[in-house]
C-alpha positions in Angstrom: -10.6 5.5 43.1 -10.4 8.0 40.3 -12.2 11.3 40.9 -14.4 13.2 38.4 -12.0 15.3 37.6 -9.2 13.0 37.1 -11.0 10.6 34.7 -11.6 13.5 31.9 -7.8 14.6 32.4 -6.5 10.9 31.6 -9.2 10.7 28.7 -7.8 14.3 27.4 -4.2 13.1 28.0 -4.4 9.9 26.0 -6.5 11.5 23.2 -3.8 14.1 22.7 -0.9 11.7 22.9 -2.8 9.3 20.2 -3.3 12.5 17.9 0.3 13.7 18.2 2.0 10.4 17.5 2.6 11.2 13.9 4.7 14.5 14.1 7.7 14.3 11.7 10.0 17.2 11.4 9.9 19.5 8.8 12.4 18.3 6.1 13.0 21.5 4.7 16.0 23.5 6.5 15.4 27.2 6.9 15.7 30.0 9.2 13.8 29.8 12.4 11.7 32.6 11.7 10.3 30.7 8.5 6.8 29.2 9.5 6.4 25.5 9.1 3.9 23.1 7.8 3.4 19.6 7.1 0.8 17.9 5.0 0.2 14.4 4.1 -0.7 13.0 0.5 -3.4 13.0 -0.7 -3.5 16.6 -0.4 -7.1 17.8 0.9 -7.1 20.9 -1.2 -5.8 19.2 -4.4 -6.9 15.5 -4.3 -6.5 15.0 -8.5 -2.3 14.9 -7.2 -2.4 11.1 -6.9 0.8 10.8 -4.7 1.5 9.2 -1.6 3.9 10.8 1.2 4.5 14.1 2.6 4.6 17.8 1.6 6.8 20.1 4.1 6.5 23.6 3.5 8.3 26.7 4.7 6.9 30.2 4.5 9.1 33.4 4.6 8.3 35.7 7.5 6.8 38.3 5.2 4.7 35.4 3.3 1.1 36.8 4.6 2.0 40.8 4.2 1.2 42.0 1.0 3.6 45.1 1.8 6.8 42.7 2.6 9.6 42.1 0.2 9.0 38.3 0.8 5.3 38.4 0.3 4.0 35.1 -0.7 7.5 33.6 -1.1 8.0 30.0 0.2 9.4 26.7 -0.5 7.7 23.3 -0.5 9.0 19.8 -0.7 7.2 16.8 -2.3 8.6 13.5 -0.5 6.8 11.1 -2.5 6.7 7.3 -3.3 5.7 7.4 -6.9 7.9 8.6 -9.8 6.2 11.8 -11.0 7.8 11.6 -14.8 7.9 15.4 -14.9 7.8 17.2 -17.9 7.1 20.9 -18.6 3.2 20.0 -19.7 2.8 17.6 -16.7 4.2 20.3 -14.2 1.7 22.8 -15.7 -1.2 20.5 -14.9 -0.1 19.5 -11.5 0.5 23.3 -10.5 -2.7 24.2 -12.0 -4.5 21.6 -10.1 -2.5 22.4 -6.9 -3.3 26.4 -7.1 -6.7 25.9 -8.0 -7.1 23.9 -5.1 -5.7 26.8 -2.8 -8.0 29.6 -4.6 -11.0 30.1 -3.0 -12.6 31.7 -5.9 -15.0 29.3 -8.3 -14.7 32.0 -11.1 -10.6 32.0 -11.3 -8.6 29.3 -12.6 -4.9 29.2 -12.1 -2.7 29.0 -15.1 1.0 27.5 -15.0 3.8 27.7 -17.7 7.1 25.7 -17.3 10.2 25.3 -19.4 12.3 22.2 -18.9 16.1 23.4 -18.1 17.6 20.1 -17.7 16.6 16.6 -16.5 16.5 18.0 -12.9 15.6 21.5 -13.3 12.4 23.4 -14.6 11.6 27.0 -14.2 8.0 28.8 -14.8 5.5 31.1 -13.7 2.0 30.4 -12.1 -0.8 32.9 -12.3 -3.2 32.2 -9.5 -5.4 34.2 -6.8 -4.2 35.0 -3.5 -7.0 34.3 -1.4 -5.1 34.2 1.5 -4.2 37.9 2.1 -4.5 40.2 -0.8 -7.6 38.8 -2.5 -6.2 39.4 -6.0 -4.3 37.9 -8.9 -0.5 37.1 -8.2 1.8 36.0 -10.4 4.5 33.6 -8.9 7.8 32.5 -10.5 9.0 29.1 -9.7 12.0 26.7 -9.9 11.6 23.3 -9.5 14.4 20.5 -8.5 13.8 16.8 -8.8 15.9 14.1 -7.5 15.4 10.5 -6.7 16.8 9.4 -3.1 18.3 6.0 -3.0 18.3 5.7 0.5 14.6 6.4 1.2 13.4 5.2 -2.4 11.2 8.1 -2.7 11.3 11.0 -5.2 11.9 14.6 -4.0 10.7 17.5 -5.8 11.5 21.0 -4.4 9.4 23.8 -5.4 11.0 27.6 -4.6 8.5 30.2 -5.4 7.9 33.9 -5.2 6.4 36.7 -7.2 9.6 38.6 -7.1 12.0 38.5 -10.1 14.4 35.8 -9.9 17.1 38.4 -9.3 15.7 39.4 -6.2 17.3 39.1 -3.1 14.6 36.6 -1.7 15.9 34.3 -4.1 19.1 34.0 -2.3 17.1 33.2 0.7 14.9 30.5 -1.2 17.9 28.8 -2.9 19.9 28.5 0.8 16.7 26.1 2.1 18.1 22.7 2.3 16.7 19.1 2.4 17.2 17.4 5.4 17.0 13.9 3.8 20.2 11.6 3.5 20.2 10.5 -0.2 
């Protein structure tokens, strides 16, 4: 027979195993000291983004340190089923919705500006609010790269983000982040 200590342990173990059955690897390859996060669509903080798939995030080591050179520098990849049909105008709306969802201030609205470089690249800026650490406005430079993956039949949109200017050394690190999906 089971003891009174064994039954709760088994129940906990079964719950733990069941809750962790979906634990994919992050599909963005970055140095080990970059924090990792995976979020399923629809994004809880930005439900207006009507996609299905995953968002893979990698945060630079100094992401949350306002004195660090890589403060608020990170990359995220949307691995989505739907064709986003990106344009400068659509990216502006989606990034405003995305960052407004992250901002924890009702009186602040993010503003995005994007320019199409070619069919696969956009460059832009988002003026938003750092509600996580600095509690102040932050201007983020963003490079967006998109591709369609024939192997997975999914659309991959990579966002590299930093408040640093595009010539800053942090962009060399961001550009080294690779997508670990065979296409």
